[in-house]
N, C-alpha and C positions, 0 to 999 in steps of 0.2 A: 212462776209469774203469771199464773192464771187468775188469781184473785185480784179484785179491783183495788187500787190504791186508795188510802184514805186522804191523800193530798188533793188539793185544788190550786191549779195555776191561774192567776188573774191575767192572763194573756190571751189576746185574740189572734189565732194562727192565721186568720183570713186578712188581717191588716197589714198594710205596708208601712214602713217607717221604723222608728225607734220607739219601742215601749218599755216603760219601767213599771214593773209589777212585782209580784211575790208568788212564792209557793207556800200555801197555807195548810197547816195541820191542826185538828183539834187537840188542845192541851189543857186538860182539866187538872188543876192542882190547888193546894191550899190557898195560894195567894189570888187564884183567878179561877173561879168554879167553871165558868163557860169561856175560858181563854183559848187562845190559839197561838201557834208558833208561825211566824211569818218570815220567810227567808227570801231576801232581794233577788230579783231575776230580771235581766235585761234581754230583750229579743229585738234583733235588727233584721228587717226582711225587705227585700226588693227583687222582684221577679223570681224566675225559676232557676234553681241551681243547687249546690251542695248545701247540706246542713251541717254546720260545724258547731261543736259544743266546747265551750271554754270553762274550766272550774278551778277554784281556788278555795283555800280554807278547809280542805279536807281534814286537816288537823288544825286545831284552833290556836296554836302557838306558832304558826308559820304565816307571816304577814305579807310576804312579797306578792303572792297570788291575789289576795283581796285588794290591795292597793293598785297593783299594776292593771288588773282587769277592770276596776272601777274607772281608773283613768282612761283606759283603752275604750270602754263603753261609750264615754262621752266624746272621745276623739274621733271615732270611725265617721267617715263620710258616707252617709246613706246611699248617695247617688252612685258610689262605686262599688256597692254591694250588688252581687248577683246570686241570690239564694238566701239562706237563713244563718244568722249568727246568734246563738243562745249562750248568754254569759251568766254563770252563777258564781259570783266573786267569793261567797262565803258558804260553801257547801254544808259545813258543820257550824252553822251561825251560833248556836248556844255555846259551843266551845270556844269560838272566837271572841265572843264577848267576855267570857271567863278567862281567856289567855291560857287555856289548857289544851293538851293534846287531844284528850278524850272528852266526850260529852259530859258536862256536869249534871245532865238529867238522868242518864242511865249508865254512864261509865263506860260506854262503848267506843271503840275505835271505828270511826267511819269507814276507813279503808280496809276493814275486814267484815263490813257489814253487808255486802253486796251478795246475799244469799237467797233473794226472792221471798222475803218474809213480810208481806202486806200487813199481817196482824201482829208484827212484833213490837218491840219497843220504839221510841220516837226516832232514834237513829237508824234502825232497820226500816221503818216506814219511809223516811227520807231516801235511803238507799234504793228501796223498792220503786218509788215513784220515779227517781232519776233514771233507773234502768228501764223500767216499763214505758215511760213516757218521753223521755229525752234521748237516751242511748239508742232506743229503738228507731228513732227518727234520724240519728246522726250518721254521717258518713266518716266523720273523723272527730277525735276528741283529744283535747290537751288539758292535762291535770297539773297545776303548778304546785310544787312542793318546795319546802325549805327545811333547814336543820332543826327548827324549833328551839326550845329552851335548852336542850341537853346536847345538841350536836352542831357542828360547824363544817361546812363544805366548801372546798374550792368549786366555783359555780360550774354546773354541768347539766346538759339535757340528757334524757334517758329514753332509750328504745330497748326492746327485748329481742332475744334470740328465740325464735318461734319455731314450731314444727313446720310451719308452711314457709317455705324459702322465699316465695314472692311477697308474702305478707311482711317478713323480716326485711326484705329489700325496700319496700315501700316506707317502712318505718325508718330505716337507715337514711333515706333520701330526705325525709322530713326532719330528722336529727340535724342533718348538715344545713338544711334551709333555716332551721330555728335560729342558728348563729351564735350559740353560746361558745365560750373558749374551748370547752371540752364536750364531746359527744360520747356517752358511755353506752355501749351495747351489753346487756347483762342478762343473766338468767336469775329470777328472783329465787331467794331461798325458800320463802313460803308465800304462794300467790293466791291462796284459797280466800274467797271473799273480797278480793281487791277490786277497785273500780277498774284498774288495768285489766284484770281477767274478765270482767263482765263485758268489756269493749272487745277485747282480742278474741274471745271464744265466739263472737258474732262475726269475725273476719273483718273487723273494721280497723281503721288506722288509729293507733293511740301513741302519744308522746307524753312524757313527764318531765320533771326537773328536780333537782336538789340545788338550792341557791342560799348560800350563806347560812345564818342560823343565829343561835345565842338568844333567841326570843326577841329579836329586833331585826331592823333592816338597815341597809346602807343605800346611798344614792345609786351605787353600781349595781346592786343586786335587784332593786326594783326596776332599773333600766333594762337589765338583761331579760327580766320576766316580761316587761311591757313590749319591748322590741322583738323579743322572741315570739310572743303571742301574735303580734302584728304579722311578723313573717310566716308564722303558721297559717294564718288566714290567707295570705297571698299565695303560699305554696299550694293550698288546697283549692284555690281557684274561686274562692267565695268573695275575695276582696281584691278589686283591680287597681292596684297602685304599686309603687316602687317599694321593695323590701328595705328595711333598715340595714345599714352595713354593719358587718361584724367588726368587733374591736380588733380581733386577730383571726388568722385562719383556724377553722375548727380542727381540733385534733381528735380523732377517733380512737377510743380506747375500749378495752374489754376487762372484765374482772371475773374472777373464779370464787367458788365458795372458801377457798383458803386464803383469800385476800382480806378477810374480815378478822378483826382482833377483838376479844372480850378481855375484860380485866380479870386476873386470876387472884388478885388481892385487893383489899379495900385501903384507901389511903389518899394522900394529897398528891396530885399528879403534876409533873413537871415534864412538859414536852420538850424534846431536844431536837426535833425537826419541825420545819414549817410546812403548812399546806402548800401543795404544789411542787415540793421538793422530790426529786428522784432519790430513791433509797435502795441499797442492795440488801438482799436477804441476809439476815443475821445482824444488821446494823441496829444500834440502840435508837428507838424513836421517842422513848419516854422513861421516866423513872417514877416509881410510886413510893412516897416517904410514909413511914409509920411513925407518927409523932409520939406514940406511947413507948417506943424503943429507939430513941435517937442515937443509941450506941451502935446501931446496925446500919449498914449501908442500904440506901434505897434500892428497891427491887427494880432491876433493869428490864425493860420490855423491848423486844427485838421485832424487826419486820419479818414476817413469815414468808414473804416473797419479794422478789426484786420488782420494783414498780414505783409509781408516783403516789404520794400520800394525798388522797382526795377528800378524806374525811376524818374527823376526830371528836372525841368527847369534848363538850364545852362545860366549863365549870372548874372549880379548884379541887373539889373532892370527887373521887370515883369509888363506887362500890363494887365489890366482887360480882362478876356477871355483867357489868354494864359495858355497852358498846364503847370501845376505846379508839379504834382506827379502821380505816379501809384503805386499800390499795387497788390500783389498776395499771395496766400496761398498754402501751400503744398497740393497735391492731396489727396482728401479723400479716 
């Protein structure tokens, strides 16, 4: 993180009020020799207080964050702000415009690019700037995710089980304050290069979500995202207003590595259980049909653990190795 970022933020940190600007990077290409990439940024400042960073569009096929944070940026009452709210609705803006999980420019996953590479590809440059210039200022960060084109989730907010117990507890409290129907406390299978890790390794508060999916949105998932982001601002003390009421009491859950299921065969998938359903270990949750061999019974997929079905593959066809389902259980 010692090298200077190539990015430039068109925001004046000395100004009070609401500013709409952009994070700009040089982007020379065949279509535009002296071109630039401009990522929308909104900053709302009023007095001294916490610095809270809200991001969406970390993956370009997840739309709840960009929509909800854009709505929220316009709705915030500046006079009730004490501190700084920085909103980047479309962190991976090229991917959002293309409707793809990964950047169409360099093929990278933004949420694995936080490795301190100021001289890297465009995705790595964005990640470097966000870490060096925004996360470094922040006291708390919310990164809104959804299922994208290939997954669908029962809406939940996410915090992590961390080595620091006090940091884990702070995140758990924010998880409850967010107000999603489910609050999931988990240990990531692979956290190298994640925005989550870049924040948490600095000892700062981090929260994320998984809301819906299927490459689109619903009225409910956008509302969960916008109300939850509002509540996160209230919880961190940067926004002095009433929190949005939760639709239902927050259920705290945990999941383990063996709560994830990958497809062991390719074929057309028939789910036999709905999202949000409680399932016993060994129960059939889906069947995979091989249309080249219709004389054979479909392959039954069973739940590896007892718990609630929180996530599933989205789409009619599934390939061997694809994510198929995830489970979690109420906190012990």
